[in-house]
DOKOL-327421 format. One record per residue: residue number from 0; residue in one letter; x, z negated, y negated of N, C-alpha, C in turn. Coordinates in steps of 0.1 Angstrom, whole numbers. Each point is the difference from the previous one (the first is absolute). Example, Ala and Ser with C-alpha at 12.3 -4.5 7.8 and 13.67 -1.06 7.14 Angstrom:
BEGIN
[node 0, "a", [132, -78, 57], [-9, 0, -12], [9, 0, -12]]
[node 1, "s", [-4, 7, -11], [9, 0, -11], [-8, -8, -11]]
// end
This chain:
BEGIN
[node 0, "x", [74, 143, 312], [7, -5, -9], [-9, 0, -12]]
[node 1, "x", [-8, 9, -2], [-9, -1, -11], [-10, -12, 1]]
[node 2, "x", [-3, -4, 12], [-8, -13, 2], [8, -10, -6]]
[node 3, "x", [14, -3, 3], [8, -10, -2], [1, 1, -17]]
[node 4, "x", [2, 11, -6], [0, 1, -16], [-12, -3, -4]]
[node 5, "x", [-12, 4, 6], [-11, -4, -6], [-4, -15, 1]]
[node 6, "x", [4, -7, 8], [-1, -15, 3], [8, -10, -10]]
[node 7, "x", [12, 9, 0], [9, -9, -10], [-4, 3, -15]]
[node 8, "x", [-3, 11, -3], [-7, 3, -14], [-14, -10, -5]]
[node 9, "x", [-8, 2, 12], [-10, -11, 0], [2, -15, -4]]
[node 10, "x", [11, -6, 6], [4, -12, -2], [7, -2, -16]]
[node 11, "x", [8, 9, -3], [4, 2, -10], [-10, -1, -12]]
[node 12, "x", [-10, 7, 1], [-11, 1, -9], [-8, -13, -1]]
[node 13, "x", [-4, -7, 12], [-6, -11, 0], [11, -12, -6]]
[node 14, "x", [11, -1, 5], [9, -9, -7], [1, 2, -14]]
[node 15, "x", [0, 11, -5], [5, 5, -13], [-16, -7, -10]]
[node 16, "x", [-9, 3, 6], [-13, -3, -6], [1, -19, 0]]
[node 17, "x", [2, -5, 13], [0, -14, -1], [11, -6, -11]]
[node 18, "x", [11, 7, -2], [11, -5, -9], [-9, 3, -12]]
[node 19, "x", [-4, 10, -5], [-9, 3, -13], [-6, -12, -2]]
[node 20, "x", [-9, -4, 9], [-9, -11, -3], [7, -13, -1]]
[node 21, "x", [11, -3, 8], [7, -13, -3], [8, 1, -11]]
[node 22, "x", [4, 14, -6], [7, -3, -13], [-13, -3, -12]]
[node 23, "x", [-10, 5, 3], [-10, 1, -11], [-5, -16, 1]]
[node 24, "x", [0, -8, 11], [-4, -16, -2], [10, -7, -6]]
[node 25, "x", [13, 6, 2], [12, -7, -8], [-3, 4, -13]]
[node 26, "x", [-3, 9, -2], [-2, 5, -16], [-11, -6, -8]]
[node 27, "x", [-10, -3, 6], [-11, -6, -5], [4, -15, -1]]
[node 28, "x", [5, -7, 11], [2, -13, 0], [14, -8, -5]]
[node 29, "x", [9, 10, -3], [12, -6, -3], [-1, -11, -13]]
[node 30, "x", [9, -11, 2], [-1, -9, -13], [13, -4, -2]]
[node 31, "x", [4, -7, -11], [12, -8, -2], [8, 11, -8]]
[node 32, "x", [12, -7, -5], [9, 5, -10], [3, 15, 0]]
[node 33, "x", [0, 5, 13], [1, 17, 6], [-11, 6, -3]]
[node 34, "x", [-10, -4, -5], [-13, 5, 2], [-1, 16, -5]]
[node 35, "x", [3, -1, -13], [2, 15, -7], [8, 12, 9]]
[node 36, "x", [12, -6, 2], [7, 10, 9], [-3, 2, 13]]
[node 37, "x", [-5, -9, 8], [-6, 4, 13], [-12, 6, 0]]
[node 38, "x", [-9, -4, -8], [-14, 7, -4], [3, 16, 0]]
[node 39, "x", [10, 2, -10], [2, 13, -2], [8, 8, 10]]
[node 40, "x", [9, -5, 6], [8, 4, 14], [-12, 5, 9]]
[node 41, "x", [-7, -10, 4], [-11, 1, 13], [-9, 12, -5]]
[node 42, "x", [-5, 0, -12], [-9, 11, -5], [9, 14, 2]]
[node 43, "x", [12, 2, -1], [6, 14, -1], [3, 0, 14]]
[node 44, "x", [3, -9, 9], [2, 3, 14], [-13, 3, 7]]
[node 45, "x", [-11, -5, -3], [-13, 3, 6], [-5, 15, -3]]
[node 46, "x", [2, 1, -13], [-3, 13, -4], [6, 13, 7]]
[node 47, "x", [14, -5, 0], [9, 13, 6], [-4, 1, 15]]
[node 48, "x", [-2, -11, 6], [-4, 2, 15], [-12, 7, 1]]
[node 49, "x", [-11, -3, -8], [-10, 7, 0], [0, 15, -1]]
[node 50, "x", [7, 5, -10], [2, 17, 1], [10, 4, 13]]
[node 51, "x", [6, -10, 3], [9, 5, 13], [-7, -1, 12]]
[node 52, "x", [-10, -6, 2], [-8, -1, 14], [-8, 12, 1]]
[node 53, "x", [-3, 7, -13], [-7, 10, 1], [7, 14, 9]]
[node 54, "x", [14, -1, -5], [8, 9, 5], [1, 1, 13]]
[node 55, "x", [1, -12, 7], [2, -4, 14], [-12, 5, 4]]
[node 56, "x", [-12, -6, -3], [-13, 5, 5], [-3, 13, 3]]
[node 57, "x", [5, 9, -14], [-1, 14, 3], [9, 6, 9]]
[node 58, "x", [13, -6, 2], [9, 3, 10], [-7, 0, 15]]
[node 59, "x", [-6, -9, 3], [-8, -3, 11], [-9, 13, 0]]
[node 60, "x", [-7, 4, -9], [-10, 11, 1], [9, 13, 3]]
[node 61, "x", [10, 2, -7], [7, 11, -2], [5, 3, 17]]
[node 62, "x", [3, -12, 8], [4, 3, 12], [-12, 0, 10]]
[node 63, "x", [-10, 0, -4], [-12, 0, 9], [-8, -10, 5]]
[node 64, "x", [5, -12, -6], [-7, -12, 2], [-7, -6, -10]]
[node 65, "x", [-8, -9, 2], [-11, -8, -9], [8, -11, -4]]
[node 66, "x", [-3, -5, -15], [5, -8, -7], [-8, -15, 2]]
[node 67, "x", [5, -11, 5], [-9, -11, 1], [-6, -6, -16]]
[node 68, "x", [-12, -6, 4], [-6, -3, -16], [-11, -11, 5]]
[node 69, "x", [-4, -7, -11], [-10, -10, 4], [8, -12, -2]]
[node 70, "x", [-6, -10, -4], [8, -13, 0], [2, -9, 11]]
[node 71, "x", [-12, 2, 9], [2, -9, 13], [9, 9, 9]]
[node 72, "x", [-1, 14, -1], [9, 9, 9], [15, -3, -4]]
[node 73, "x", [5, 2, -14], [14, -3, -3], [3, -14, 3]]
[node 74, "x", [-10, -11, -2], [5, -15, 1], [3, 0, 17]]
[node 75, "x", [-9, 6, 7], [2, 2, 16], [15, 5, 2]]
[node 76, "x", [4, 11, -6], [12, 6, 4], [12, -7, -7]]
[node 77, "x", [-3, -6, -12], [13, -7, -8], [4, -12, 9]]
[node 78, "x", [14, 2, -1], [8, -12, 4], [8, -10, -11]]
[node 79, "x", [-6, -1, -11], [3, -8, -9], [-7, -10, -4]]
[node 80, "x", [5, -12, 0], [-7, -12, -1], [-6, -3, -15]]
[node 81, "x", [-10, -7, -3], [-6, -4, -13], [7, -13, -6]]
[node 82, "x", [-1, 2, -13], [10, -12, -5], [-14, -8, -5]]
[node 83, "x", [4, -14, -4], [-9, -9, -4], [-4, 4, -15]]
[node 84, "x", [-13, -1, -7], [-1, 6, -13], [7, -12, -9]]
[node 85, "x", [4, -12, 5], [4, -11, -11], [17, -1, 4]]
[node 86, "x", [4, 9, 6], [15, -1, 3], [10, 1, -16]]
[node 87, "x", [9, -6, -1], [9, -2, -11], [6, 13, -2]]
[node 88, "x", [7, 3, -9], [4, 13, -4], [13, 3, 9]]
[node 89, "x", [6, -10, 3], [12, 1, 10], [-4, 4, 13]]
[node 90, "x", [-11, -7, 5], [-4, 4, 15], [-9, 12, -1]]
[node 91, "x", [-3, 7, -12], [-6, 14, -2], [11, 8, 3]]
[node 92, "x", [9, 0, -6], [13, 8, -1], [5, 0, 15]]
[node 93, "x", [3, -11, 5], [5, 0, 15], [-9, 6, 10]]
[node 94, "x", [-13, -2, -1], [-11, 7, 7], [0, 18, -1]]
[node 95, "x", [2, 0, -12], [1, 18, -3], [13, 4, 6]]
[node 96, "x", [9, -7, 0], [13, 5, 5], [-2, 2, 17]]
[node 97, "x", [-5, -11, 3], [-6, 2, 16], [-6, 13, 3]]
[node 98, "x", [-11, 0, -8], [-10, 13, 1], [5, 14, -1]]
[node 99, "x", [10, 0, -10], [6, 11, -5], [11, 3, 12]]
[node 100, "x", [7, -10, 8], [8, 0, 10], [-7, 7, 11]]
[node 101, "x", [-12, -4, 3], [-8, 3, 12], [-5, 16, -3]]
[node 102, "x", [-4, 3, -12], [-2, 16, -3], [12, 7, 3]]
[node 103, "x", [13, -4, -4], [13, 6, 0], [1, 5, 15]]
[node 104, "x", [-4, -8, 9], [2, -4, 14], [-10, 15, 6]]
[node 105, "x", [-11, 0, -5], [-8, 8, 1], [4, 15, -3]]
[node 106, "x", [4, 1, -14], [3, 14, -4], [14, 4, 7]]
[node 107, "x", [10, -9, 4], [10, 4, 10], [-3, 4, 12]]
[node 108, "x", [-10, -5, 7], [-6, 4, 10], [-5, 14, 3]]
[node 109, "x", [-9, 2, -12], [-6, 15, -3], [9, 11, -2]]
[node 110, "x", [11, -5, -10], [10, 10, -1], [7, 3, 11]]
[node 111, "x", [3, -8, 11], [6, 2, 12], [-9, 10, 9]]
[node 112, "x", [-12, -4, 1], [-10, 7, 7], [1, 15, -7]]
[node 113, "x", [-1, 3, -12], [1, 12, -6], [13, 9, 2]]
[node 114, "x", [11, -10, -1], [13, 9, 3], [-1, 4, 16]]
[node 115, "x", [-3, -7, 9], [-1, 2, 13], [-9, 12, 3]]
[node 116, "x", [-9, 2, -10], [-11, 10, 3], [6, 13, -8]]
[node 117, "x", [9, -2, -6], [3, 10, -9], [-9, 5, -12]]
[node 118, "x", [-6, -12, -6], [-10, 1, -10], [11, -4, -12]]
[node 119, "x", [5, 8, -6], [9, -1, -11], [-9, -7, -12]]
[node 120, "x", [-12, 7, -5], [-9, -4, -8], [-3, -13, 0]]
[node 121, "x", [-6, -5, 11], [-1, -16, 1], [11, -9, -1]]
[node 122, "x", [12, 6, 7], [10, -10, -2], [6, 0, -14]]
[node 123, "x", [-3, 9, -8], [4, 1, -15], [-9, -8, -6]]
[node 124, "x", [-13, -1, 2], [-9, -9, -6], [3, -15, 3]]
[node 125, "x", [4, -4, 13], [2, -11, 4], [13, -6, -5]]
[node 126, "x", [12, 9, -3], [9, -6, -7], [-1, -1, -12]]
[node 127, "x", [-9, 5, -8], [0, -1, -14], [-8, -12, -2]]
[node 128, "x", [-9, -4, 10], [-7, -14, -1], [8, -12, 4]]
[node 129, "x", [11, 3, 9], [8, -11, 3], [10, -4, -13]]
[node 130, "x", [5, 12, -5], [7, -2, -12], [-9, -10, -11]]
[node 131, "x", [-12, 3, -3], [-7, -10, -9], [-3, -13, 4]]
[node 132, "x", [-2, -2, 11], [-2, -14, 6], [15, -8, 3]]
[node 133, "x", [8, 6, 1], [13, -5, 3], [3, -5, -14]]
[node 134, "x", [-2, 9, -11], [6, -6, -14], [-13, -11, -4]]
[node 135, "x", [-10, 1, 3], [-12, -12, 0], [5, -13, 4]]
[node 136, "x", [5, 4, 12], [4, -14, 8], [13, -6, -9]]
[node 137, "x", [7, 10, -5], [14, -5, -7], [-4, -7, -10]]
[node 138, "x", [-10, 6, -9], [-5, -7, -12], [-8, -12, 4]]
[node 139, "x", [-6, -3, 8], [-9, -11, 2], [12, -12, 5]]
[node 140, "x", [8, 5, 8], [10, -9, 4], [10, -5, -11]]
[node 141, "x", [3, 7, -8], [6, -1, -13], [-8, -14, -9]]
[node 142, "x", [-13, 3, 0], [-6, -9, -6], [1, -15, 4]]
[node 143, "x", [1, -1, 15], [2, -14, 5], [17, -5, -2]]
[node 144, "x", [6, 10, -5], [15, -9, -1], [2, -5, -13]]
[node 145, "x", [7, -13, 4], [0, -7, -10], [15, -3, -7]]
// end
């Protein structure tokens, strides 16, 4: 069971870093009438995720595993696609919704592995992260509503 939790958490870390990077690209390159609101929202999102990924990596260490690191290693582990630098604001939001939904899938898988292994600390951490990303998806989807 520990191995399945470790693998699930390693994917969460990698996809979380990929999402941080994608959110940063959107923050830097967003243009148009929604620039100020999206620029600020994206910054808040990547800052929050940067702090949170530390907790997840430290959880890996607490259960006796190593946390993944290094850009090429994280990129090889991650399953989140990259966005074009010249994407429109709407395309950026749609892309980030998909990326958050992918990370949610990872988080739920890690939560389930932790539950099955009776690792309530990891399960609680994953539940807390699920709540954050579900709220972010809701907010991003609300931006797209007309």
